[in-house]
N, C-alpha and C positions, 0 to 999 in steps of 0.2 A: 727080840723074842715076843716085844707086842707090838702092835701095828700104830702107828701112832701117823694121822693123815694131815697135820700138821706140820710135820716133819719129812713129806713128800715134795719131792722136788718141784711140783704140779704148783705148789701152794709158797716155798720156801723164796723160790726165782723171781716170781711175781713180786713177792714183795718185798726182796732186794732190790730189784728193779723202778719200783715207783713209790717205796715208804721210806721217809727218812731216818724212819725211829730204827730199822736194822740193817743200815749202814756200819754201823761201827759195831756188828756181832761179828762174834771168830766160832771155829767149829775147829771140835778137839776130835779129831780122826783117829783110832787104834785098827792098825793091822797086823794079818798074821803072818809071819813070815814063809816064804814059800819053798816049801818040801817036795823032793821027788821031783824035780822038773818044774813042778807045778809054779802056777802063779802066785805072787802076795794076793790075799784077800781081803777086802775091806769088812772087820768084823764088830765096830763100834764108832759110832755118830752120836757126836753132840753140841751144837750151840749153844754157847755162851758167850754172857757179858759181862767183862771186867769192871767192877766197882768200886772206884779209889775215895778211899775216905782219910780225913786229916790226921787225926790221931787214932786210928782203929786202923787194922789190917787190911788187904783189900778184900773183897766177897767176889763170890764167882756166883753169878744167878742163871736161870733160865734164858731167853730172851728178853723176859719178861715184858711182855705186850699184852694189852686186853685182849689183843687177836687170836694169842695162842690158848687156846684155853684147855691143854695141858702142854708141857714141856718133858715128857721124862725121854731119857736118850732111844737110841737105838742101838738095841743089843743082838749078836745070832745069838739064838737060842744054841746051838749044840756047843758053844767056847761060852756061859753066861756068867759064872760066877769070875774065874780069870779076866773076864773082860771089864766089868764089872771095879772089878779089883786093878787094872791096869788103870780104869777115866780116875781113880780116885787118885792113886800113885801120882800120875801125873799130875792132877791140878795142885796136888800137897808140894811136890818136890818145883815145883816152878813159884810156891808161896800165895799159891791162890784159896787156900782153905781157912787165911785169916778169921773169917767173920761167915766161914762155911757155905755150904751149896744147899737151895733149894729146890726141890724141884715139886709144881703143881702138878694136881687135877689124877690124883692116884686113887681109882676105886678102890675099897678095902679087900676086894678078893685078884686085884690085878699083883699075879704073878713078881712082876716087876719092883713091887714095895717090897717081899719080904729080901728080894734079889739084893737090893742096894741096901737094904739095913744089915743085912747077911756080912755082905761087903765092905761095909762101912766096919760093923765088929771088929772082923779079920785086920783090916788097916788102922784101927784104934782110933777109931771116929766118933764122937760121941751123937746121939739119935736124940731128935725133935719130933714126933710127930702131931699136928694138929688137925681135925677134923670138921668139915664144913657138911655143908646141905642145903641145897638149892630150893627156894622158894616153893609150895606147896601151892595149885591152883586155888583158885575161889570155892570149889566145889559144885562146879555149874555142873550138869550130866552131860552137858554136851550143845553140839548147833543144833538148832530146830531141823525139821524132815525139810527145810527149802534150800537147806544148806547142802554141798556136796562136794568132794574132795577130786581135786586133777591135781593128777604129777606128771610133769614133764618127763618125757619122751625119747627125743632126739634134742640134738645140738640146737637147733634152731628154735625148741620150745624152751629148753632150759635156759637160752640166751634170753628171749621175750621175759621168762621168769621174771629173770633176775634184774629185768628194767622193771617190771610189775613192783618188786619190793622195793626197789630203792625208792620209785614213786612213792610207794605208800607209808612210808619209812617219813619221806620229806612232809609226807600231805600233813604230819601231824605236829605233837609238843617237840620232836627230836626235831623236826626242819623247821622251825620257829624258831628252837634255840640254837639254827643255823649247826646245828653237830650231825647235820645224816650224811651218809656217803655220798650219794649224788652233789652235794654241795661241794666236796672236797676234789677235785680232779685226781688225786692221786689215788684219795680212796677208792672213787670209781675205778677208776683201770683197774687195781690190787683185785676187787673183788670181780671184775669182770675176768678179766685172767684168768685168777685161781680158781674159779665156778668153772671156764671153759676146761684146762687144764685135768680138774680132778674129774672134771665128769666124765672125760676120756679111760678114766682109770677106774671109771663104778665107782666113786668117793666119793660124788656130792651128788644130790636132790633136792627139786624144788619142789613145795609143794602147794598148792594153791586152794584155798576154802573159796567157793562161787556159791553166788545167789543168782541161782540163772546162769544171764553170760556175763554178770556182773565180780568181780573180784573183791571180795572183802579181807581176807587175809593170806598174808603168804608167809614160808619158812625153808631157809636153806639151812640142811644138814650135812653132817661132812663123816665117811664111814661108811664100812659098809657090813653083813652082817646083821646079828639081832641086839649090838651096842652102836649107835649112832650118836654124835653131837651136836647139837641144837646152835648153829652157829650166828645165825643171825632171824630176827624175827618181825614183824612190822603188821597191821591191821586198820583198816580206815578206821575216821574217827565217828562213831556214834552220835546218837543224843546227850549220852551221858558217859564217864569215864569208867563205869561198870560196866557198861554191854559193850566196850570198845574189847576193856580185857576180856570178857566172853569172847570174844571173836576169837580172839586168839585161844585163850585156852581150846575154846571147841574143835579148831585145826591140829593143835596136836594130839585132843583127843581120836577124832579120826585118824591123823599117823600112825598111832597105835592099833586102831582098831584095824588099820588095814592090812597091819605086819602085827599078828599075835603073837607076843613074847617080846616085843623090842623094848631096847630101854635107849630112854634120852638122857643125855647127859646135857648137867650145863653148869657154872658155876655159882656159887652164891644168889645175890638178889638182882643177877643177870635179866635174867629167864622166868615165869612163870610156866611150872611145869605139871604137868597133870598128876595126880595123887597114885600114881602106881609105875610115875617116871620117876627120875633124878637122886639113883642113886647115890647118897655119902659121897664125896669124894676127901682126898686127904693132900693136905701140903705136909712132906719131908724134906725137914732141914739137917744137915750133917756137915759136924765142924766139928774142928781138931782143937780139944781141950788141954792141948801140954799150957801150963805157964808163960804168960807174957816178962820176958826182964825190961827192964826201963832203957837199956840199950837197942831193944826193938822198937819201942815207941817213937827214940827220937829218929832212931832210922828209917821207918813210918812217916815220921811228921817231914824232916828232909826230902825224901823223895816225891812226899804229897806236895810240898813247895818247888819243888824243880819241875815237876809235872805243870803247877797252875801258872810258874812264868813262861816256860818256853814250850809251852806246848803250840806246835804251829795250829793255824784256824785250817780247817776245813774249804 
């Protein structure tokens, strides 16, 4: 129903291959039965993670990882409401709605937000929505006339752009803290494979801010069309922190100027976005409002203890 570049095979397969955090993620699939001799079709896809708590029921979340700026499920638009209802019923039937389902990164005009809310009401689930807005830019009008925008036009340039982005990130405060992508072999391998795979589908772009022949800022965006997600950005350290931030702001401003009407999406304080970008996003939480009995609490406690005592080591 709504495209999600973070659930593309080009993103999830490298994540499952390289990143430990994705190895305990399960996938819920909804199939449409075959009719008239036709093969069955996949109409619903939702990666999720089960979270067990000692005194409370299990909760179901998206992959709940900082690398996923949005985790809404993929739903066939031709059968949207039945598929959404089937996803929620499957979670509820398996006892996975005790603490609720939370979906991140829904823009206010995203039709999936209304669809999930409608399906939740039909299934008797409580709905809680919270609004988050990205931090706006510092107000700089943009880079000076000596700066120019350069975008990767082929696989070779994109590969080089990703390496430049990781080098810029490692040269600053992130690198000194030891949390730059290039300082983690798994993270670097994932970023290289993911960007290469999504670029083949025209779902990934690398933009560089150039000062003559020197790169002073870089940004990686995901998605296509007039709405893209700002996945990672970094700037070369300048004389002071404000100048460094202005370089990143200037790059994002040039990206928007190059594509009139473009909306850059990002969450929380993760990125500084131009004033015309950064549409607020919602977290949508769905939970089972039915009252809990003491016997339910005892059953959950016993199950949690069993999992803690007898869970095999990975």
